[in-house]
C-alpha positions, 0 to 999 in steps of 0.5 A: 500500499505504501509503495502504491501511494508513493507511485501515485504521488510520483505519477501525479507530480509527473503529469502535473494533475495538481496544477489547475487547468486554465480556461481563458474566455474572451468575448469580442466587442461587448459593453460592460453592462450587457450581461445579466449579472451586471444588471442588464434587463435587456439581454440574457446571459444565463451561463455567464451569470452562473459563472459569475455566481461562482467567481470572484467578479471585478465589476470595475475591470478595465482593458488597456486599450479600446481596440482588440489587437493591443488589448489582447497583447496586454492580456498575454504579456501583462504589459501596457501598450507602449511597453509591448508596442502593439498599439494599433491593428496595422502598420499600413492598413492591410497593405503588405501586412506580413512584411511590415508587421515583422518588427512589431511581432518580433518585439512582442514575442520577445516579451514574457507571455503567460501562455509561453510560460505555462507551456514551459511549466508542463501545460498543453495550450490550445489557441482558437478564435482571434490571435493577431500575432502570427501563428499559434506556434509563434505565440507558444501554443502547443496546439491551435487553429490555422491563422492566415489573416490579420487576426485568424483564419476562417476556421479559427474565427468560426469557432463558436459560430460553427461549434466547439469541436476543436476545443473539446477535442483538445481538452479530451486529448489533454485529459487522455495524456494526463496533462494540465492544459490552457484553452484560449477561447477568443471567438469572434463573438459577439463581434460583427458580422451580427448574423445570429440564428433566427431563433435568437434574433426573434427573441430580441426583436420588439417594437421600438428597438432598432434591428441593429440592437436586436442583432447585437443582443442576440449575438451576446446570447449566442456567445453565452451559449457557446460558453455554456457548452465549453464549461459544460464539457469541463464539468462533464469531464470531471475537471471543474474542481481543478480548472481556473476559469478566467473571463474578460472582454477585449473592448466595449460596444454600444449599438447606435440606438443605445448611445449615451450621446448624440451621434453624428449623422455621418457616423457609418457604424452601427455602434456609438462613438463613445464605445469601441475605439474610444477611451470612455467607459463603454470602450474600456470597462469590462467585468473580469472574473476568476473561478477556481472552486475551493481556492477563490472565494466567489464574490462581487467586488467593486475594486479596480482591476486591469487586464495587466493583472491577469498574468500575475493573478493566473500565475498566483492561482496556479501556484507559479511565480510571475516575472517580478518586472510585470506592472500588474498585481495579483488580484487575489491578494492585492488592491489596485488604487489607480490604473492607467491606459492609452489609446492610439489610432486604430490603423497605421501605427508607427513602428518603434514610436508609439506616441506618434499616433497616441490619441488619449491617456487616462487615469482611473480611481474608484471615484474619478476618471481623468482623460487627456486628449493627445495630439498624435497623428490620427491615421485611422482609416475612418478619420472622423472616428476621433474628430468629434471629441476635441475637448482637451481634458475631461474629469468624471465622477464615476460614482455619480456619473458612470455614463460620463455625461458631465465633465466636471473638471472646472469644479475640481481643478486640483483633482484633475491636476493631481491625476494629470501629474500621475498620468504623465509620470506613468507614461514618461 
């Protein structure tokens, strides 16, 4: 019996079964309050609501950029955008991207990555959905779906919409090999094209609601269903008790008919200019969740959390030590007093010179949000994306005004001055 226990202990140590699996769920273009658990009365997210009830939920989570590619790069590296220098979606639109992007991706892959480091610690890792930085092999994954476009192949971006088999097959394989695993589930959902199943669209169509909004809500519901399928498979395989589930959204979205401000008639998109691509709450705020039964206490927290905190928090939950030079914190033990961010032109970043296309910087505390308008070149494909917003500085009391309707900088000049100093010190 004693020999058997010794053998069992060595076997578990060899195959890493004491290490928690990591399921990283990333939604794409979803407003921070468009979830049932965040108070929405319009859209239904039963599977994410259940996940939230079992998780440590940071309702005041923020990404480092209101744009997918730089936002994802910060999640992977635990760095701010100016540190990993992936600040926009392209170098020269979609022209000659493979060649022009080489120095950007080379620098990015020189940075530490929670995916690469988990693989070094014995994990199998699978990429599905969005992945901008070359192939899944380039990103340090052991398995993945083909990436042959700007942010994923047709096969990769179809994950969720066309089923979950590549992901569930990977999980089954990892279980068979008795290896801990990482799932990067970053489906193109609820991102456009907003083409939900008719059964879901009908659910959200009603008099007085724009069809663009109904489609957007239906896409969120569809995304929620795929999360239920993924988490259901984890439970079915008996892995729930030893799996860390992490949830975040890459950036926000608000459909036109939901806009909190008047929209220019020339605006060509079906989303509000105060959401995707902007530094306002609907562009950068997101719930952030961590679930690990028995080790992370379920709780709704109004403490601040940043996407740069994911790397150190994941490593802490896995019993590993993250690189000490990372600017983020372990959200399981530490509290964040302030967070910073910057937004740049959506397209045509200047390689090696992030400030050249910088549009905004911000500092956020539990009460205040200070926003400064920068003078970088606006090389965005649709140049009027930022032109509507010309006020040089903003100050919002987020406790009283989470919709950022009233710029109170004239009433609190000292607060603005203090936060401006901190923003400059952070970036400089």
